[in-house]
N, C-alpha and C positions, 0 to 999 in steps of 0.2 A: 728212084722216087724217095727212098729212105734218106739218101744223101742230100737230096734237095730239101727235104723236110728238116733235116738237121741244120742245114745252112740257113734256112728261113727262120728257124727257132733262134739260132745264135744271133742273127741279124735283129730279131725282135727284142731280145734281151739287151743287146747293145744300145738299141734305140731307147728302151726304158731307162737304162743307166744314164744315157746322155740327158734325157729329160729330167731325171731326178737331180743330177748335178747342176743343170741349168737353173731349175727352179730354186734349189737351195742357194745357189750363188745369187740369184735375183733377190731372194728374201734377205740374205746377208747384206747385200748392198742397200736395200731399202731400209733396213734397221739402222745402218750407219748414217743414212740420210734422215733418220727419224720419221720415215714414211711407214708407219706401222700398219696402215690399212693395206698398202701394196704388199708388205711382207706377209700378212695374213693370207692375202689372196694367192700369192705364190705358193705358200705352204699348203693351202687348201687343195691346190691343183695336184699335189703329189701324194695326198693321203691315200688314194686308191692304189698307189704303187708301193706302199709300205712293205708288203709281203716279199717283194723282190729286192728290198734294200739290204745291204750288209750291215753289220753292227755299227760300224763307224758312221755310215750315212744316217742310220736311225738315231744315233746319239746326236748328230749334228741337227737333225730335224727337231728332236725334242728340245734341244738347247735353244735353237732359233725360235721355235714356237713359244717357249716359255718367255723369252725376251720380248717377243712381239706382243704377247698378251699383257705383260707388265706395262708395256707402252710408256716407258720413261716415267713411271709412277702415276700415270693417268688411267690405268686399267681399272675396271670395276672390281668390286670385292670378289665376284664370281671368277673373273679372269685371273685375279691374283691367286686364288685357290688353284686354278688350272696351271698357273705357272709353277707352283710347288709340285704338283703331280707330274708335270712334264719333266722337271729337273730330277725327280726321283727315278726316272727311267733312263737317265744318261749314264753311260759307262765309258770306260777307256779314257783316252786323252781329253775328251771334252769335259770330264769331271773337274779338271783344273779351271776350265772356262766358266763352269757353273759356280765354282767357289769364288772366283774373282767377281762375277756378276752379283753374287749374293752379298758381297760387301757393299756394292752400290745400292742394292735393295735395302739392306739393313740401315744404311745411313739415311736413305730416303724415308723409311718408315719412322725411324727415331726422330728425325727432324720434324716431320709432320705431326707425330704424336706429341712431342713437347710443345709445339706451337698450339695445337688443339687444346692441350691441357692448360696452357697459359691463358687461353681465351675462354676457359671454363666450358669447352665443348667436349665433355667427358665421354660421351658415347663414341665419338669419332676417335678420340685419344685412345680409348680402350682397344678399338680395332687395330690401330696402328701399332700399339705396344704388343698386341698378340702376334701380329704379323712379324714384327721385329724378333720376337722370341722364336717364332717358327723358323726364321732364318738362322738364328744363333741360339740354339737351345741351351748352351752353357750359361747364358745370361738369364737365369731363371727369375731374377728380380723383375724382369720385364713382364713375365706372366703374372707376378704379384701386382704390378702396376695396372695391368689389363683388368684384373679381377676387381681391384679397389675402385677404379674409375667406372666400371660397369655398375657397381653398387651405387655410386654417386647419382646415376641417372635411373636407378631402380630397374636395371636390366638383370633381374634376379636369376633367371634361368641361365643366362650367359655367365654371370658371376659364379653361380654354383658349379657349372662345368669347369671353370678355370680354377676355382678353389679346390675342387676335388682333384684336379690334376696336380696342383701344388702339393696337396696332401700325399698323393701317390708317389711323387718324385722325392718326397722327404724334405721339402723346402723349409728352412727355418729363418732365413734372412739374417742370420747372425754374422756380423762382420767385425773385424778387428778395429777397435777404437784406440787412438793414441791421445793421451791427455797430459796436462801439466798444470800446475797451480800458478796463477798470476800473483806476483809478489805484492803488488799494490792493493788489489781488491781482495786477495786471499781466496778467490774463487777458482775452482777447477774448471778448465776449459778443454773441450774436445777439439783437436786440430788434426790436420793431415800430418803424416810422419815428417816430411821435410820442414814444414813450418814449426812443428813442435821442437824438433832438434835445433832449428835456427834460434828460436826464442830461448831455449835452455842455454845454448852456447852464448847468447848475448847477455844472459843474466837476468832477463825480465821474468822468467818463469823457473819454477823449481818443482821438485817431486815428479819427474816424468814417469810415465808408466803406460801399460797397454792392457787391454782386456777385450773380451768378446761382448758385443752389444746384446741387447735383449732379443730373444727369439720371437718371431712373428707367428709361430705355430699356434699359440693360444688365440690370437686374433683370427687366424684362418679357420680354426675349428669352431670358434664362436660364431663367425659369419656363416659357415656351413650350417650350423645348428639353427641360427636365427632364420635363415632362408627356408630351411625345412619347416620351421614353425609357421612361417608366413604362408607356406603351401599346405599347412595342415598335417604335415607328416611328422608328428611329434616323436614317433618311435625312432626314426632315422636321426632326428635332432639329438635325442638323448644318447643314441649309439655313438654318434660322432664325438660327443663330449667324453663318454665313458672310455672309448678307445684311447683318447688322448691322455686321460687321467691314469689309465693303466700303464701308459708309457712314462708318465711323469707325475706320480701321485702327490708329490709335495708342492706342486705348482699352485699357488694360491689363486692366480688368475683363472685357471681352469676350474677350480672349485667354485669360485664366484660366478663364472659363466654358467656352470651347471645349475647353481642356485637361481640365477636369473631366468633360466628356462622354466624351472618349476614355478617361479613367481608369475611368469607369463601364462602358465597353465593354471594359475590361481591355487596352487598347492603351497600355502604359506607355511605349513608345518615342515615340509621338506626343505623349503627355502631357508627357514630359520635353522634347521638342523645342519645344513651345509655351511651357512654363514658362521655358525658357532664352531664348526670343524675348522674353517679357515682361521678363525680367531685363535685357535690353539697353536697355529703356526705363525700368526702375526698378532700377538696379543695387544699391541699398541696401535692397531690400524683403526683410526677414528671413523672411517666410512663404514667399516664392518660393524662396529659398535652401534653406529647410528641406525643402520639397517635392522639390526636386532631390536633396537628400541622402537622403530616404526612398526614392525610386525607384531611385537609384544603389545603395543598400544592398540593396534587394530583388533587384536584378539582379546582385548580387555585385561591383559596381564599388566596392570599399571605399575606394580612394584618392580617387575623386571624391566619395564620400559624406563622407569625413573632411574634405576641403577645404570642402564645403558647410556641415557642422555647425560647423566652426571659424569660418567666415564669419558664421554666425548669431550665435554667442556673442560675436564681436567687435562686432557691431551691437547686440546686446542680451544682456549678461551674465546676465540673469535668466531666459533662455529655457530652462526646465528640461528640456523634451522634447529639445532639441538636445543638452544635456549628457548626458542618459541615453543617447541614441542614439550619441553619440560614444564614451561609455564602453563601450557594447555592441559597438562595432566592435572594440575591443581584446579584449574577452571572446571574441568570435567567433574572432578570430585565435588566441587562446589555446586555444580549444576544438579548432581545427584541429590545433594542435600536440599536444594530448592524444590525438587520434585516431591521429596518427603514432606517438606513444609506445606506444599499445596494440597496434600491429602488430609491435613489436620482439620478438625472441626472447630467449633466456636466455644468449647468449654474452657473453664479456667485452667484445667490441667493441660489442655491442648495449647492454650496461650503460653503457658510456661514452657512447654516443649518447643513451641515456635521460637520463643526468645533464645532458648538454648541453641537451637539449630541455626538461628540467624548468626549467632556468634561463630559457630563452626563454619558456616558458609563464608562469612567475612574473613575468617582466618585462612581458609583455602585460597580465596581471591587475593588476599594480601601476600600469601606465599608466592603466588603466581607473579604478582607485581614485583616482589623483592628479587626474584630471579632475573627479571628484565632490567631493573635498576642496577643490579650488580653487573650485568652484562654491559650496560651503557657506561658504567664507570671504568670498565676495563677496555672498552672500545668507544672512545668519545666521539669518533667521526659519525655524527648523527645522520649525515647524508647517505651513508651506506647501510643504515639500519632503519629505514622507513617502516618496515613491517614490525620491527620491535616497538617503535614509537606508537604506531596505530594500535597494537595490541595493548600497550600500557595505558593508552588513553581510554580504551574501552573498559579496562579493568577499573580504573579510577572512577569512571562514570558509573559503573555498576556498584561501586562502593559508596557512591555519593560524595566523593572527594572533588567538590566543585573546583576549588582553586588549583589542585594538581591537574585536573582535567584541562583547565584553561591553559596552564603552563605547557603541558605536552602538546596541546593543540597549536599553541603559538610556535613551538619548535617545528611542528609539521608544516605549518604555513610558511615559515621562514625558508624552508628548503623546497617549497613547491610541491609538497606531498598532499595526500588526501586522507 
């Protein structure tokens, strides 16, 4: 009896083995014919026999199952995820088959991701870029693309997960840039290495060189922080910035990003403190000076605001917002005088004070006008300065300068302004 049982058991195992091989072969053939439904059905039929498979058969099963789920790029997002998990279980000789197939997957994901991006279908592009990264994790720029495109469609939870991963792997996005100066234009151009060398050899370009491009880490940390702010998690937002600053304390972008977080938190004092810190590192940064001016003006520190806006205009005479705000400072001072005038009584002494204050008010308004006329002299293209003209017209009107008001009004009408 024992001998018969042993023979029966051996026969059963042989039958199982034959069935496994047959179904795996059927699945393989179906995949080659792109009949992925038949392949899945064949593989489903041997799932119950997995325990009796040897390692080679299991690897073949996981490989074929992964390929069938991918379905020549037509598999669902869930099936693609299962493809990756199946491939992770492959061992032995079939690992080379997985590697070869991953190249097919990578090209498919990348092609579809680029097409979706060109069509501004950013959510779809993000998914394909992430899948391409999962196939080839050495191309971490794809993870950056996946995060950035997720932000474009406000998929903030997904973007946060991807940005956090970029931070964890230490991604900076810094790549080597090759450059040379065009002899004719005198401008430096960034080129690929072969083109740069060709142009230099041909004599059209000079001063060749190479350098590392800017790091994307400040942008990544900033976006992590801003997403946390949008979620109401300000502690994590500030922690993200502080970690980055501890690593790179002299990075002005990070200082400004931290300042902007405090601005969104309506802490203008901390914002101003950080912007002023950034100015110690970049004293000629016009945008930083402008921001200090705006915050100072909001807080009623008009002297500091005036100094900041004047600094901006000394660095960039075409900075129209600085000219407008500087003019507004004098208008605000004039308005304060008007309020004082309105509180006076009808006595002779009050009449005398009124006339004196009127001169002071008009002087303030005239100073505001002078700033704008000086700006227009330096920037004569009136079509790009409609706000300047409107402000100047209002000031002349307040001063009772009828002729000047008409002249500025005519200029505004000529360029179709209001």
